[in-house]
VEXRO-148303 format. One line per field, with one value per residue: x, y, z of N, C-alpha, C in turn. Coordinates in nm, 2 decimals, padded with zeros to 4 digits. Example, Ala and Ser with C-alpha at 12.3 -4.5 7.8 and 13.67 -1.06 7.14 Angstrom:
# residues 2
n_east: [01.32:01.28]
n_north: [-00.57:-00.22]
n_up: [00.78:00.71]
ca_east: [01.23:01.37]
ca_north: [-00.45:-00.11]
ca_up: [00.78:00.71]
c_east: [01.32:01.29]
c_north: [-00.33:00.00]
c_up: [00.78:00.79]
//
This chain:
# residues 293
n_east: [01.12:01.07:01.03:00.73:00.53:00.27:00.07:-00.18:-00.47:-00.46:-00.34:-00.47:-00.46:-00.17:-00.08:-00.17:-00.04:00.21:00.19:00.14:00.35:00.57:00.72:00.86:00.75:00.72:00.63:00.46:00.42:00.20:00.09:-00.07:00.05:-00.06:-00.08:-00.18:-00.04:00.17:00.32:00.55:00.69:00.91:00.93:01.13:01.39:01.55:01.76:01.93:01.74:01.43:01.16:00.78:00.56:00.26:-00.05:-00.35:-00.49:-00.73:-00.93:-00.73:-00.58:-00.58:-00.38:-00.15:00.09:00.16:00.23:00.45:00.62:00.69:00.80:01.03:01.14:01.19:01.38:01.59:01.64:01.78:01.68:01.68:01.50:01.17:00.87:00.57:00.25:-00.04:-00.36:-00.60:-00.57:-00.54:-00.61:-00.61:-00.80:-00.81:-00.69:-00.57:-00.57:-00.88:-00.99:-00.85:-00.56:-00.61:-00.49:-00.29:-00.37:-00.31:-00.07:00.10:00.06:00.16:00.41:00.50:00.44:00.67:00.88:00.92:00.89:01.02:00.89:00.56:00.24:-00.08:-00.45:-00.64:-00.64:-00.81:-00.80:-00.87:-00.83:-00.57:-00.36:-00.21:-00.02:00.23:00.22:00.17:00.32:00.69:00.84:00.84:00.55:00.27:-00.01:-00.28:-00.53:-00.90:-01.08:-01.11:-01.15:-01.40:-01.57:-01.54:-01.68:-01.94:-02.02:-02.01:-02.21:-02.43:-02.73:-02.78:-02.68:-02.66:-02.42:-02.38:-02.24:-02.14:-02.10:-02.01:-01.74:-01.63:-01.66:-01.50:-01.36:-01.59:-01.68:-01.45:-01.52:-01.77:-01.71:-01.54:-01.77:-01.91:-02.15:-02.40:-02.34:-02.37:-02.37:-02.46:-02.51:-02.33:-02.36:-02.20:-02.30:-02.21:-02.06:-02.25:-02.45:-02.57:-02.65:-02.81:-02.83:-03.00:-02.93:-03.09:-03.29:-03.50:-03.45:-03.35:-03.51:-03.55:-03.31:-03.06:-02.97:-02.64:-02.46:-02.18:-01.90:-01.59:-01.52:-01.71:-01.82:-02.00:-02.24:-02.40:-02.42:-02.46:-02.69:-02.89:-02.90:-02.97:-03.24:-03.33:-03.33:-03.52:-03.75:-03.75:-03.85:-03.70:-03.55:-03.41:-03.07:-02.77:-02.49:-02.19:-01.83:-01.50:-01.38:-01.45:-01.58:-01.78:-02.02:-02.18:-02.46:-02.49:-02.46:-02.66:-02.89:-02.83:-02.89:-03.14:-03.20:-03.13:-03.00:-02.79:-02.46:-02.17:-01.81:-01.44:-01.16:-01.00:-01.03:-01.08:-01.38:-01.71:-01.82:-01.69:-01.59:-01.43:-01.12:-00.80:-00.55:-00.41:-00.38:-00.21:00.00:00.08:00.21:00.41:00.68:00.70:00.75:00.93:01.27]
n_north: [02.77:02.61:02.60:02.68:02.57:02.58:02.37:02.44:02.54:02.52:02.71:02.85:02.68:02.63:02.90:02.92:02.71:02.82:03.05:02.96:02.81:02.97:03.00:03.01:03.10:03.03:03.00:02.81:02.77:02.66:02.57:02.49:02.35:02.41:02.14:02.04:01.92:01.95:02.25:02.33:02.54:02.63:02.91:03.06:03.06:02.77:02.58:02.37:02.38:02.30:02.18:02.22:02.08:02.11:01.96:01.86:01.58:01.49:01.39:01.27:01.18:01.39:01.56:01.44:01.43:01.69:01.75:01.56:01.68:01.90:01.86:01.72:01.94:02.10:01.95:01.94:02.20:02.22:02.16:02.03:01.87:01.74:01.75:01.61:01.76:01.63:01.68:01.51:01.20:01.00:00.69:00.45:00.27:00.03:-00.23:-00.47:-00.75:-00.84:-00.94:-01.16:-01.00:-00.74:-00.42:-00.33:-00.06:00.12:00.03:00.06:00.35:00.46:00.38:00.55:00.82:00.78:00.80:01.06:01.25:01.30:01.27:01.21:01.37:01.34:01.37:01.16:00.91:00.67:00.38:00.13:-00.21:-00.22:-00.17:00.03:00.33:00.24:00.00:00.05:00.28:00.34:00.54:00.76:00.84:01.01:01.03:01.23:01.32:01.41:01.37:01.49:01.75:01.74:01.65:01.85:02.07:01.92:01.95:02.22:02.32:02.15:02.11:01.87:01.62:01.31:01.08:00.92:00.66:00.54:00.26:-00.06:-00.08:00.18:00.23:00.28:00.54:00.69:00.66:00.82:01.07:01.12:01.11:01.33:01.51:01.47:01.28:01.03:00.76:00.56:00.31:00.25:-00.06:-00.16:-00.27:-00.29:-00.32:-00.22:00.07:00.29:00.16:00.08:-00.06:-00.01:-00.10:00.00:00.11:00.09:00.33:00.45:00.51:00.76:00.96:01.22:01.33:01.52:01.41:01.34:01.26:01.10:01.08:00.95:00.99:01.14:01.09:00.98:00.99:00.81:00.67:00.86:00.98:00.75:00.70:00.95:00.93:00.69:00.77:01.00:00.83:00.69:00.88:01.08:01.41:01.60:01.53:01.67:01.65:01.56:01.57:01.43:01.42:01.59:01.50:01.52:01.58:01.89:01.82:01.60:01.71:01.90:01.74:01.60:01.84:01.88:01.69:01.68:01.90:02.04:02.05:01.98:01.99:01.93:02.13:01.98:01.88:02.14:02.33:02.48:02.40:02.36:02.42:02.32:02.35:02.21:02.30:02.36:02.10:02.00:02.13:02.12:01.88:01.87:01.86:01.62:01.48:01.66:01.71]
n_up: [02.24:02.04:01.67:01.52:01.25:01.03:00.83:00.56:00.67:00.97:01.10:01.31:01.52:01.55:01.60:01.86:01.98:01.97:02.12:02.37:02.43:02.40:02.15:01.83:01.50:01.18:00.82:00.57:00.26:00.04:-00.26:-00.59:-00.91:-01.26:-01.35:-01.11:-00.95:-00.63:-00.48:-00.25:00.00:00.23:00.47:00.67:00.91:01.01:01.10:01.30:01.48:01.68:01.55:01.53:01.35:01.23:01.18:01.12:01.05:00.92:00.65:00.52:00.26:00.08:00.20:00.25:00.10:00.08:00.33:00.37:00.18:00.27:00.53:00.45:00.33:00.56:00.71:00.50:00.53:00.75:01.02:01.33:01.47:01.41:01.52:01.47:01.49:01.53:01.57:01.50:01.40:01.13:00.95:01.13:01.14:00.96:01.08:01.06:00.84:00.68:00.47:00.18:00.04:00.11:00.19:00.48:00.60:00.83:00.95:00.72:00.68:00.91:00.88:00.66:00.79:00.98:00.83:00.79:01.00:01.32:01.57:01.72:01.80:01.95:01.95:02.14:01.98:01.75:01.82:01.81:01.76:01.86:02.13:02.23:02.07:02.03:01.92:01.66:01.55:01.50:01.57:01.86:01.98:02.15:02.28:02.38:02.61:02.59:02.76:03.00:02.95:02.84:03.03:03.21:03.06:03.05:03.33:03.36:03.18:03.16:03.32:03.58:03.45:03.25:03.14:02.83:02.66:02.35:02.29:02.44:02.44:02.50:02.78:02.98:02.93:02.91:03.18:03.27:03.19:03.32:03.58:03.58:03.55:03.75:03.77:03.68:03.44:03.17:02.89:02.55:02.36:02.07:01.72:01.44:01.09:00.86:00.69:00.74:00.85:01.17:01.45:01.73:02.09:02.37:02.69:03.02:03.00:03.12:03.41:03.42:03.36:03.47:03.43:03.22:02.92:02.78:02.51:02.42:02.20:02.06:01.78:01.50:01.21:00.97:01.17:01.22:01.47:01.67:01.57:01.57:01.87:01.96:01.87:02.01:02.26:02.27:02.23:02.48:02.61:02.73:02.75:02.46:02.39:02.46:02.22:02.23:02.09:02.02:01.78:01.50:01.24:01.02:00.78:00.65:00.62:00.80:01.05:01.04:01.04:01.30:01.47:01.43:01.61:01.88:02.16:02.17:01.98:02.02:01.99:01.98:01.89:01.71:01.48:01.26:01.29:01.30:01.53:01.74:02.02:02.21:02.33:02.21:02.23:02.48:02.59:02.43:02.44:02.70:02.69:02.53:02.63:02.67:02.41:02.31:02.16]
ca_east: [01.10:01.07:00.96:00.57:00.50:00.12:-00.01:-00.28:-00.59:-00.40:-00.30:-00.51:-00.39:-00.03:-00.07:-00.23:00.06:00.33:00.21:00.14:00.51:00.68:00.79:00.88:00.68:00.75:00.52:00.48:00.35:00.15:-00.02:-00.10:00.09:-00.15:-00.13:-00.24:00.09:00.19:00.45:00.57:00.82:00.93:00.98:01.18:01.54:01.54:01.87:01.97:01.59:01.33:01.04:00.66:00.47:00.12:-00.13:-00.45:-00.52:-00.88:-00.95:-00.54:-00.53:-00.56:-00.28:-00.03:00.20:00.24:00.30:00.58:00.70:00.71:00.89:01.18:01.21:01.22:01.49:01.67:01.70:01.87:01.58:01.73:01.41:01.04:00.76:00.44:00.13:-00.17:-00.48:-00.67:-00.48:-00.59:-00.55:-00.60:-00.91:-00.79:-00.56:-00.57:-00.62:-00.99:-00.99:-00.74:-00.51:-00.62:-00.37:-00.31:-00.33:-00.28:00.09:00.15:00.04:00.25:00.55:00.52:00.48:00.80:01.01:00.94:00.92:01.09:00.81:00.42:00.17:-00.21:-00.55:-00.73:-00.65:-00.91:-00.71:-00.96:-00.78:-00.43:-00.36:-00.13:00.03:00.35:00.19:00.18:00.42:00.80:00.87:00.79:00.43:00.21:-00.16:-00.32:-00.71:-01.00:-01.20:-01.13:-01.21:-01.52:-01.63:-01.57:-01.79:-02.06:-02.03:-02.03:-02.31:-02.57:-02.80:-02.82:-02.63:-02.62:-02.33:-02.41:-02.14:-02.19:-02.08:-01.94:-01.56:-01.60:-01.70:-01.37:-01.36:-01.72:-01.67:-01.38:-01.59:-01.88:-01.63:-01.53:-01.87:-01.99:-02.26:-02.39:-02.31:-02.41:-02.34:-02.53:-02.44:-02.35:-02.36:-02.19:-02.31:-02.16:-02.00:-02.37:-02.56:-02.53:-02.78:-02.78:-02.94:-03.01:-02.94:-03.22:-03.30:-03.61:-03.42:-03.29:-03.60:-03.53:-03.17:-03.02:-02.87:-02.51:-02.41:-02.04:-01.82:-01.46:-01.55:-01.84:-01.83:-02.15:-02.33:-02.51:-02.42:-02.53:-02.83:-02.98:-02.88:-03.08:-03.38:-03.36:-03.33:-03.66:-03.83:-03.77:-03.90:-03.62:-03.52:-03.31:-02.96:-02.64:-02.40:-02.03:-01.75:-01.38:-01.30:-01.57:-01.56:-01.91:-02.05:-02.28:-02.59:-02.50:-02.48:-02.82:-02.96:-02.82:-02.94:-03.28:-03.25:-03.04:-02.98:-02.69:-02.37:-02.04:-01.66:-01.32:-01.12:-00.88:-01.07:-01.14:-01.50:-01.78:-01.89:-01.54:-01.55:-01.31:-00.97:-00.71:-00.39:-00.36:-00.36:-00.09:00.11:00.11:00.27:00.49:00.78:00.75:00.80:01.04:01.38]
ca_north: [02.62:02.53:02.70:02.63:02.58:02.53:02.31:02.52:02.53:02.47:02.83:02.85:02.59:02.68:03.01:02.88:02.66:02.89:03.13:02.87:02.74:03.07:02.95:03.11:03.08:03.03:02.96:02.70:02.83:02.56:02.60:02.39:02.38:02.41:02.01:01.97:01.87:02.04:02.31:02.35:02.62:02.68:03.02:03.08:03.02:02.64:02.54:02.33:02.43:02.19:02.24:02.16:02.08:02.10:01.93:01.77:01.46:01.46:01.37:01.26:01.16:01.54:01.63:01.38:01.48:01.82:01.73:01.50:01.78:02.01:01.78:01.69:02.08:02.16:01.85:01.99:02.34:02.18:02.13:01.94:01.76:01.75:01.70:01.62:01.78:01.59:01.63:01.41:01.12:00.92:00.57:00.38:00.18:-00.11:-00.27:-00.63:-00.81:-00.91:-01.00:-01.15:-00.88:-00.59:-00.33:-00.30:00.08:00.20:00.01:00.14:00.50:00.48:00.36:00.69:00.92:00.75:00.83:01.22:01.32:01.24:01.23:01.25:01.37:01.35:01.37:01.05:00.82:00.59:00.27:-00.01:-00.34:-00.17:-00.13:00.18:00.38:00.20:-00.10:00.12:00.36:00.33:00.66:00.80:00.88:01.06:01.06:01.32:01.28:01.52:01.31:01.59:01.87:01.72:01.63:02.00:02.12:01.90:01.98:02.36:02.36:02.06:02.08:01.73:01.55:01.15:01.07:00.80:00.63:00.47:00.12:-00.10:-00.04:00.32:00.24:00.33:00.66:00.73:00.68:00.92:01.18:01.14:01.13:01.49:01.59:01.43:01.25:00.88:00.71:00.45:00.30:00.17:-00.17:-00.13:-00.36:-00.21:-00.39:-00.14:00.19:00.37:00.07:00.08:-00.09:00.02:-00.14:00.11:00.07:00.14:00.48:00.50:00.55:00.88:01.07:01.35:01.42:01.57:01.31:01.38:01.14:01.15:00.99:01.00:01.00:01.15:01.10:00.95:01.05:00.73:00.61:00.98:01.00:00.65:00.71:01.05:00.89:00.59:00.86:01.05:00.71:00.66:01.00:01.19:01.54:01.60:01.50:01.73:01.57:01.59:01.45:01.48:01.45:01.61:01.45:01.51:01.67:02.00:01.74:01.53:01.84:01.97:01.61:01.60:01.96:01.83:01.56:01.74:02.04:02.11:01.97:02.04:01.94:01.99:02.19:01.88:01.92:02.30:02.35:02.56:02.36:02.30:02.50:02.28:02.37:02.11:02.35:02.33:01.99:01.96:02.23:02.06:01.71:01.87:01.85:01.48:01.47:01.72:01.61]
ca_up: [02.28:01.89:01.58:01.47:01.11:01.01:00.70:00.56:00.75:01.06:01.14:01.46:01.65:01.52:01.67:02.00:02.06:01.97:02.24:02.49:02.43:02.39:02.06:01.72:01.41:01.07:00.73:00.47:00.13:-00.06:-00.41:-00.69:-01.02:-01.33:-01.37:-01.02:-00.86:-00.51:-00.47:-00.09:00.04:00.36:00.50:00.83:00.96:01.11:01.10:01.43:01.57:01.69:01.44:01.55:01.23:01.28:01.05:01.19:00.93:00.87:00.48:00.48:00.09:00.04:00.29:00.31:00.00:00.11:00.46:00.35:00.11:00.39:00.64:00.38:00.31:00.71:00.71:00.44:00.57:00.87:01.12:01.44:01.51:01.36:01.57:01.41:01.59:01.46:01.67:01.43:01.34:01.05:00.90:01.25:01.13:00.92:01.16:01.03:00.70:00.70:00.34:00.10:-00.07:00.16:00.25:00.64:00.59:00.99:00.97:00.61:00.68:01.03:00.83:00.57:00.88:01.05:00.73:00.76:01.11:01.46:01.70:01.70:01.92:01.86:02.06:02.12:01.86:01.76:01.81:01.79:01.85:01.89:02.27:02.22:01.96:02.02:01.82:01.53:01.51:01.54:01.62:01.96:01.98:02.27:02.28:02.50:02.63:02.59:02.88:03.12:02.85:02.78:03.15:03.25:02.97:03.07:03.44:03.37:03.08:03.16:03.43:03.62:03.34:03.24:03.02:02.77:02.55:02.21:02.30:02.58:02.44:02.56:02.90:03.05:02.86:02.95:03.33:03.33:03.17:03.41:03.68:03.61:03.56:03.87:03.72:03.63:03.31:03.09:02.76:02.48:02.30:01.91:01.62:01.31:01.00:00.75:00.71:00.77:00.94:01.31:01.54:01.92:02.20:02.48:02.84:03.09:03.00:03.21:03.54:03.38:03.30:03.54:03.40:03.08:02.84:02.69:02.43:02.39:02.12:02.03:01.63:01.45:01.05:00.92:01.24:01.24:01.58:01.75:01.54:01.62:01.99:01.99:01.82:02.09:02.38:02.25:02.22:02.61:02.69:02.78:02.66:02.36:02.43:02.40:02.18:02.24:02.03:02.01:01.64:01.42:01.05:00.97:00.66:00.68:00.62:00.94:01.15:01.03:01.13:01.44:01.53:01.46:01.73:01.99:02.22:02.13:01.94:02.07:01.95:02.02:01.77:01.66:01.33:01.26:01.26:01.38:01.66:01.80:02.11:02.32:02.29:02.25:02.24:02.61:02.65:02.34:02.49:02.82:02.68:02.44:02.69:02.67:02.29:02.25:02.15]
c_east: [01.15:01.03:00.84:00.55:00.34:00.12:-00.11:-00.40:-00.57:-00.33:-00.33:-00.46:-00.24:-00.02:-00.09:-00.10:00.19:00.34:00.22:00.29:00.62:00.75:00.77:00.79:00.75:00.62:00.58:00.39:00.35:00.07:00.03:-00.03:-00.03:-00.18:-00.17:-00.11:00.12:00.31:00.46:00.70:00.80:00.99:01.00:01.31:01.48:01.66:01.92:01.84:01.51:01.19:00.89:00.60:00.34:00.02:-00.24:-00.46:-00.64:-00.85:-00.78:-00.48:-00.51:-00.42:-00.13:00.11:00.26:00.31:00.43:00.69:00.77:00.82:01.02:01.25:01.28:01.37:01.62:01.73:01.76:01.80:01.67:01.63:01.27:00.95:00.61:00.32:00.01:-00.27:-00.58:-00.57:-00.56:-00.54:-00.52:-00.72:-00.90:-00.66:-00.51:-00.59:-00.75:-01.03:-00.85:-00.68:-00.53:-00.49:-00.40:-00.27:-00.28:-00.12:00.15:00.16:00.17:00.39:00.59:00.53:00.62:00.89:01.03:00.96:00.97:01.00:00.65:00.37:00.04:-00.33:-00.64:-00.77:-00.72:-00.84:-00.76:-00.90:-00.62:-00.45:-00.31:-00.07:00.17:00.34:00.21:00.27:00.58:00.86:00.80:00.66:00.33:00.07:-00.21:-00.48:-00.78:-01.08:-01.22:-01.20:-01.35:-01.61:-01.64:-01.67:-01.92:-02.10:-02.07:-02.16:-02.43:-02.59:-02.82:-02.79:-02.63:-02.55:-02.35:-02.31:-02.23:-02.20:-01.99:-01.78:-01.53:-01.64:-01.60:-01.35:-01.48:-01.72:-01.57:-01.45:-01.69:-01.82:-01.60:-01.65:-01.96:-02.14:-02.29:-02.38:-02.36:-02.38:-02.42:-02.46:-02.46:-02.30:-02.34:-02.21:-02.27:-02.13:-02.13:-02.47:-02.51:-02.66:-02.74:-02.89:-02.91:-02.99:-03.08:-03.24:-03.41:-03.57:-03.37:-03.36:-03.59:-03.36:-03.15:-02.92:-02.76:-02.46:-02.27:-01.99:-01.67:-01.46:-01.68:-01.83:-01.96:-02.26:-02.44:-02.54:-02.50:-02.69:-02.93:-02.96:-02.98:-03.22:-03.42:-03.38:-03.46:-03.75:-03.87:-03.82:-03.83:-03.59:-03.44:-03.19:-02.87:-02.57:-02.26:-01.93:-01.61:-01.33:-01.45:-01.52:-01.68:-01.93:-02.17:-02.44:-02.60:-02.52:-02.62:-02.88:-02.97:-02.90:-03.07:-03.32:-03.20:-03.03:-02.89:-02.56:-02.22:-01.89:-01.53:-01.27:-01.01:-00.91:-01.14:-01.28:-01.60:-01.85:-01.74:-01.50:-01.45:-01.19:-00.86:-00.56:-00.34:-00.29:-00.23:00.03:00.16:00.20:00.38:00.63:00.83:00.79:00.92:01.18:01.48]
c_north: [02.55:02.64:02.63:02.68:02.52:02.48:02.41:02.47:02.51:02.58:02.87:02.80:02.64:02.78:03.01:02.81:02.73:03.01:03.06:02.82:02.82:03.02:03.03:03.06:03.10:02.99:02.89:02.73:02.72:02.61:02.48:02.42:02.36:02.24:01.94:01.92:01.97:02.12:02.35:02.42:02.66:02.80:03.06:02.96:02.87:02.57:02.51:02.38:02.30:02.22:02.15:02.19:02.05:02.10:01.83:01.68:01.40:01.46:01.35:01.25:01.30:01.62:01.57:01.42:01.60:01.83:01.67:01.59:01.88:01.97:01.76:01.86:02.15:02.06:01.91:02.12:02.35:02.18:02.02:01.83:01.80:01.69:01.73:01.63:01.76:01.56:01.52:01.33:00.98:00.77:00.47:00.26:00.03:-00.16:-00.42:-00.65:-00.89:-01.00:-01.04:-01.05:-00.74:-00.53:-00.32:-00.17:00.16:00.14:00.07:00.30:00.55:00.48:00.50:00.81:00.92:00.80:00.97:01.29:01.21:01.19:01.27:01.29:01.42:01.33:01.23:00.97:00.70:00.44:00.14:-00.14:-00.33:-00.11:00.03:00.21:00.31:00.07:-00.08:00.18:00.34:00.44:00.70:00.87:00.90:01.08:01.12:01.28:01.39:01.46:01.43:01.71:01.86:01.70:01.78:02.07:02.08:01.92:02.16:02.40:02.28:02.06:01.91:01.62:01.38:01.15:00.94:00.77:00.54:00.31:00.08:-00.09:00.11:00.32:00.33:00.50:00.73:00.80:00.79:01.06:01.21:01.19:01.29:01.56:01.57:01.40:01.09:00.86:00.59:00.41:00.20:00.04:-00.15:-00.26:-00.27:-00.33:-00.37:-00.02:00.29:00.27:00.02:00.04:-00.07:-00.03:-00.07:00.06:00.13:00.27:00.53:00.57:00.71:00.99:01.20:01.41:01.42:01.48:01.38:01.27:01.21:01.04:01.04:01.04:01.03:01.17:01.08:01.00:00.94:00.67:00.72:00.97:00.89:00.67:00.83:01.00:00.81:00.68:00.91:00.95:00.68:00.78:01.08:01.31:01.51:01.60:01.63:01.62:01.61:01.51:01.51:01.51:01.49:01.62:01.45:01.60:01.78:01.92:01.66:01.62:01.89:01.87:01.60:01.72:01.95:01.76:01.62:01.86:02.11:02.02:02.04:01.95:02.00:02.04:02.12:01.86:02.04:02.28:02.42:02.51:02.32:02.41:02.46:02.28:02.29:02.19:02.34:02.22:01.94:02.03:02.17:01.93:01.74:01.83:01.72:01.41:01.51:01.67:01.66]
c_up: [02.14:01.81:01.53:01.32:01.09:00.86:00.70:00.64:00.92:01.14:01.27:01.56:01.65:01.61:01.83:02.06:02.05:02.08:02.35:02.51:02.40:02.28:01.93:01.61:01.26:00.95:00.64:00.38:00.03:-00.15:-00.49:-00.81:-01.12:-01.37:-01.25:-00.91:-00.76:-00.52:-00.32:-00.09:00.16:00.40:00.65:00.85:01.05:01.14:01.26:01.51:01.57:01.61:01.51:01.40:01.24:01.15:01.11:01.04:00.89:00.70:00.44:00.34:00.05:00.08:00.28:00.23:00.02:00.24:00.44:00.28:00.21:00.50:00.55:00.36:00.45:00.72:00.63:00.48:00.70:01.03:01.22:01.45:01.42:01.44:01.51:01.51:01.50:01.54:01.62:01.40:01.26:01.02:01.04:01.22:01.08:00.97:01.15:00.87:00.71:00.57:00.27:00.03:00.00:00.22:00.38:00.65:00.71:00.97:00.82:00.62:00.81:00.98:00.75:00.66:00.93:00.98:00.74:00.87:01.24:01.56:01.65:01.81:01.88:01.98:02.03:02.01:01.87:01.73:01.76:01.84:01.89:02.06:02.28:02.09:01.93:01.94:01.70:01.46:01.60:01.59:01.77:01.93:02.11:02.22:02.41:02.47:02.67:02.70:02.96:03.06:02.85:02.89:03.22:03.21:03.04:03.22:03.47:03.28:03.09:03.31:03.47:03.52:03.37:03.12:02.98:02.66:02.47:02.22:02.43:02.54:02.50:02.70:02.98:03.03:02.90:03.12:03.35:03.29:03.28:03.54:03.70:03.59:03.68:03.84:03.68:03.51:03.27:02.95:02.67:02.41:02.13:01.86:01.48:01.20:00.85:00.79:00.78:00.86:01.06:01.37:01.69:01.97:02.32:02.61:02.90:03.11:03.09:03.34:03.53:03.34:03.34:03.51:03.25:03.03:02.77:02.63:02.38:02.29:02.07:01.85:01.59:01.29:01.00:01.01:01.28:01.38:01.68:01.70:01.60:01.77:02.03:01.98:01.95:02.24:02.38:02.27:02.38:02.68:02.74:02.69:02.56:02.42:02.36:02.36:02.18:02.17:02.03:01.87:01.54:01.25:00.98:00.87:00.74:00.70:00.75:01.04:01.14:01.07:01.26:01.51:01.55:01.56:01.87:02.03:02.17:02.07:01.95:02.01:02.01:01.89:01.70:01.53:01.33:01.21:01.35:01.51:01.74:01.92:02.22:02.27:02.30:02.25:02.39:02.65:02.55:02.43:02.62:02.80:02.59:02.49:02.66:02.54:02.24:02.25:02.25]
//
C-alpha cells in the first residue's frame, strides 16, 4: 500500500501500521551536528511510492524542523505522495487573536505542515472553537476517534462504571464512551483561569455512590482538571476513579500525583508513554484508505 517511515520515537506505531496495511518500511536517520543543527537522511527507495510519515507532534518545537527536512528529502527522492500520520496534533489551542500582536499559531502551524505533506491523519484533535480540521488545514485532513476504544476498555475492565467528563463541551464525546460501555454518564462544569488554575463544579455525584467513577479527558498535560475531579469525587464519598485519556502530555510528577488519587491511569499510545494501553494503530489503519492518494 505504501512505504512507512518513522521519525525518531515513533518506530513502534510505524511498525504496527506497516503490519496492518501490508506496507513496506524505510528508515530516517536523524542526528545533531556539533553546533546543534539537525541532520536528516532518508534510507529507502520511494520513487513513485506513496509514503506514510509517522510523527506524533507532542512537544512540536523539538520535532518540526526534522520532520520538514524528512518530508523534503522524501519529495526530492521522488515520493508520489506524503501522508503525515500524527496521532497527536499540536498547535490547535491558539485559534484566534485574543490580544493585539498575538500569533494565531494554529493557522500558521497548519500552513507549515501543509507546505510539506499532501495529507494528514490524526486522532481526536483538540479543536476548541474550530468545527473541524477543514477550518484549519488546506490539505485533506482526517481525524479518527478513540471514544469506542475507551468505551470498550471501560466496559471490559470496570465493574458498574459511571463515566464523568471534564466539562460541558465534552458531553457528546462522553455520551459516546458511555454508550459503548453501557453505563450512565455526567460532566463537570469547568472554568479555566490560567494554564494550571482550573475550577470545577461537580454534577450530583451522590447518585453514583454504588458505581465506579471513570474520569475521561482528551488531553492530560498539567493534570489539573483530572486531579481536581478526583479530589471532588473522593469528597463526595465515591471510590477513587479510574482516569482515562486520549493524549498523554503529562510529566512524571503529574502521573505520580494522579496515581495517589486514582485507581488507575490509562491512555492511548498516541503519545508513547508507559500508561498507553490503548492502541491507536488499528483506528488509523482502518482510515488510511480515506486519505491515501
